[in-house]
LUMVOGU-672477 format. One line per field, with one value per residue (C-alpha): residue number from 1; x, y, z. Coordinates in steps of 0.02 Angstrom, whole numbers. Example, Ala and Ser with C-alpha at 12.3 -4.5 7.8 and 13.67 -1.06 7.14 Angstrom:
i [1	2]
east [615	684]
north [-225	-53]
up [390	357]
***
This chain:
i [1	2	3	4	5	6	7	8	9	10	11	12	13	14	15	16	17	18	19	20	21	22	23	24	25	26	27	28	29	30	31	32	33	34	35	36	37	38	39	40	41	42	43	44	45	46	47	48	49	50	51	52	53	54	55	56	57	58	59	60	61	62	63	64	65	66	67	68	69	70	71	72	73	74	75	76	77	78	79	80	81	82	83	84	85	86	87	88	89	90	91	92	93	94	95	96	97	98	99	100	101	102	103	104	105	106	107	108	109	110	111	112	113	114	115	116	117	118	119	120	121	122	123	124	125	126	127	128	129	130	131	132	133	134	135	136	137	138	139	140	141	142	143	144	145	146	147	148	149	150	151	152	153	154	155	156	157	158	159	160	161	162	163	164	165	166	167	168	169	170	171	172	173	174	175	176	177	178	179	180	181	182	183	184	185	186	187	188	189	190	191	192	193	194	195	196	197	198	199	200	201	202	203	204	205	206	207	208	209	210	211	212	213	214	215	216	217	218	219	220	221	222	223	224	225	226	227	228	229	230	231	232	233	234	235	236	237	238	239	240	241	242	243	244	245	246	247	248	249	250	251	252	253	254	255	256	257	258	259	260	261	262	263	264	265	266	267	268	269	270	271	272	273	274	275	276	277	278	279	280	281	282	283	284	285	286	287	288	289	290	291	292	293	294	295	296	297	298	299	300	301	302	303	304	305	306	307]
east [-984	-1006	-1098	-944	-856	-1001	-996	-808	-829	-964	-851	-710	-830	-890	-713	-663	-812	-775	-591	-627	-760	-719	-740	-654	-535	-455	-275	-266	-283	-436	-557	-684	-816	-844	-752	-675	-493	-355	-210	-50	57	79	-51	-236	-287	-442	-601	-754	-743	-870	-754	-574	-459	-288	-157	3	65	-55	-87	-223	-115	-235	-408	-562	-577	-758	-795	-978	-962	-838	-656	-552	-373	-302	-186	-18	-71	-79	-188	-136	-273	-206	-34	25	105	256	305	361	279	171	-15	-179	-211	-341	-519	-593	-780	-842	-1024	-1013	-905	-719	-637	-460	-395	-264	-97	-159	-151	-281	-234	-385	-438	-354	-281	-141	-70	-33	73	219	305	218	87	5	-98	-209	-254	-428	-459	-636	-570	-520	-659	-663	-828	-886	-1073	-1061	-949	-761	-720	-543	-509	-329	-266	-91	-152	-304	-275	-433	-444	-590	-690	-879	-940	-1126	-1111	-994	-806	-753	-571	-557	-388	-225	-102	87	106	132	318	407	577	693	778	960	935	993	829	838	651	504	455	369	386	527	638	519	491	345	352	289	173	177	362	328	244	376	275	270	427	520	380	305	138	-15	-202	-322	-493	-492	-610	-727	-915	-986	-1172	-1161	-1043	-856	-790	-608	-577	-420	-296	-112	-8	111	-23	-212	-327	-508	-525	-644	-762	-948	-1026	-1212	-1211	-1100	-914	-844	-661	-617	-452	-339	-155	-26	160	153	87	0	-99	-285	-318	-507	-554	-661	-787	-972	-1068	-1253	-1266	-1165	-978	-910	-724	-657	-493	-384	-199	-165	-341	-435	-375	-371	-180	-93	-224	-292	-465	-547	-679	-804	-986	-1105	-1294	-1316	-1218	-1030	-963	-796	-643	-747	-862	-853	-739	-672	-845	-979	-1159	-1273	-1460	-1521	-1622	-1784	-1848	-2015	-2149	-2186	-2374]
north [-1124	-935	-834	-747	-914	-982	-827	-846	-1029	-980	-848	-973	-1091	-956	-908	-1090	-1122	-967	-1007	-1183	-1132	-1165	-988	-965	-817	-718	-663	-527	-343	-334	-207	-200	-283	-357	-517	-602	-557	-652	-539	-636	-481	-301	-167	-194	-87	23	-60	-159	-340	-471	-527	-501	-630	-574	-712	-609	-435	-319	-131	-14	138	243	258	166	-21	-78	-255	-304	-461	-516	-474	-617	-598	-773	-841	-753	-620	-431	-296	-115	-1	150	196	207	45	137	207	343	427	572	564	502	315	226	203	33	0	-173	-219	-380	-436	-429	-586	-577	-753	-826	-736	-608	-418	-287	-102	0	181	349	422	537	416	292	411	531	651	680	548	663	722	578	670	742	698	669	597	427	361	171	84	-92	-126	-290	-346	-347	-513	-562	-730	-764	-619	-550	-369	-263	-76	23	213	324	186	170	-5	-43	-205	-261	-259	-419	-458	-627	-693	-675	-531	-525	-580	-466	-452	-345	-268	-169	-38	-90	-214	-83	-31	142	141	51	-115	-96	-146	-31	-151	-289	-291	-388	-548	-570	-518	-362	-339	-350	-179	-40	74	-51	-154	-72	-64	-191	-271	-182	-173	-27	36	225	359	231	241	71	38	-127	-188	-172	-334	-366	-530	-627	-524	-533	-396	-252	-117	-118	30	78	267	403	282	308	139	111	-53	-120	-115	-276	-295	-457	-544	-437	-429	-302	-291	-102	-40	97	-35	-74	110	129	312	446	323	368	207	187	23	-50	-51	-210	-227	-371	-464	-354	-336	-195	-142	-36	144	316	303	449	468	633	584	580	460	363	416	269	269	98	18	31	-121	-185	-85	28	82	265	360	282	308	439	380	483	471	403	523	453	489	577	597	774	744]
up [896	914	783	715	699	597	489	461	412	288	212	192	104	-13	-63	-89	-203	-305	-321	-383	-508	-689	-755	-922	-919	-1058	-1028	-1159	-1195	-1308	-1235	-1374	-1265	-1095	-1052	-902	-874	-787	-735	-704	-681	-737	-771	-797	-944	-934	-994	-944	-891	-841	-702	-647	-569	-506	-501	-494	-447	-537	-541	-603	-645	-747	-821	-760	-740	-725	-668	-688	-583	-449	-420	-349	-287	-281	-144	-146	-273	-256	-331	-306	-370	-278	-343	-524	-583	-655	-485	-450	-601	-539	-567	-502	-491	-593	-537	-498	-497	-451	-477	-378	-232	-196	-126	-55	-31	86	81	-46	-39	-87	-94	-144	-146	-135	24	79	206	68	-33	-26	-143	-309	-273	-145	-294	-237	-77	-74	-256	-317	-480	-414	-304	-306	-277	-233	-251	-154	-11	18	100	151	235	284	176	202	199	157	138	95	88	36	-48	-60	-15	-30	70	210	234	323	362	447	506	413	421	414	595	745	714	844	810	922	815	793	935	1061	1140	1062	1025	1103	1024	857	675	625	531	486	299	232	130	-48	-122	-10	-48	-236	-232	-247	-133	10	-18	126	252	370	330	396	363	377	326	323	261	184	163	211	199	295	431	461	535	586	676	721	620	670	592	625	632	610	595	567	563	503	417	391	437	417	513	652	686	761	813	902	946	836	883	824	855	859	1027	927	833	842	812	803	803	723	650	633	665	633	726	870	904	985	1029	1136	1165	1055	1095	1121	1166	1040	1056	977	965	882	746	819	756	927	988	882	873	892	869	949	1090	1117	1207	1274	1230	1118	1261	1316	1324	1163	1090	1111	1102	990	965	800	695	628	455	463	333	284	284]
***
């Protein structure tokens, strides 16, 4: 078994153990002190929680939600921490800070951060804001998730997306060959379709504009479109065996990578696409589809003592 396969199996085991743990949850709105919260639907009110489990379609529309421990999104659930729950009310989204890890389970959806490409109309107030910077002190781990959409988030650990996706559905607009194959008319299933912002769009996953201290790993995802753009990655970027229905998918561009960048067996091959972000800059080795000219190799700078 290859190393990444062993790692994926370990991640699955970790998620399974966490999901089956008998943690007592409070399904209420008392925010006088820390407690574990189970959200079965609706808005998560601002406050501090020991842990947060999402078991329905949940939003963080305003204020700051601080989770001291782990955030778990159960199978078939959705957490949108980017857009206001009462869409299309103008305003900035809430802020989510997680002290532990984020686990996105099979068929679940995570929408996290603040980015212009997520929003339109009055919600473009989100663009460039310093008021709504989500943060995860641990890892974001998704195994078999339906979608993971992360914009402008600080992650102290790794982001790992293993398998899942909405499927590489390919549609021909109106069935008359008027446009090249893509995902034009393919609307996503629940829980993706339960979010008003995404209910009329195909399923996709992306990590964009994030600051990641560890690694960014995307393996075996099958979806309409997949992207990894303009991220600051302290470790490695690994993209293996991802398949998108959109020929513009597997867009990996403009990333600054402190380690290595490894891209193999993606369909279509990793590319800059129409992102206009240019090549990646890599301090280590750039291999496979991410080799030059898709990436530019840069020399690491060494910290020196002043004495």
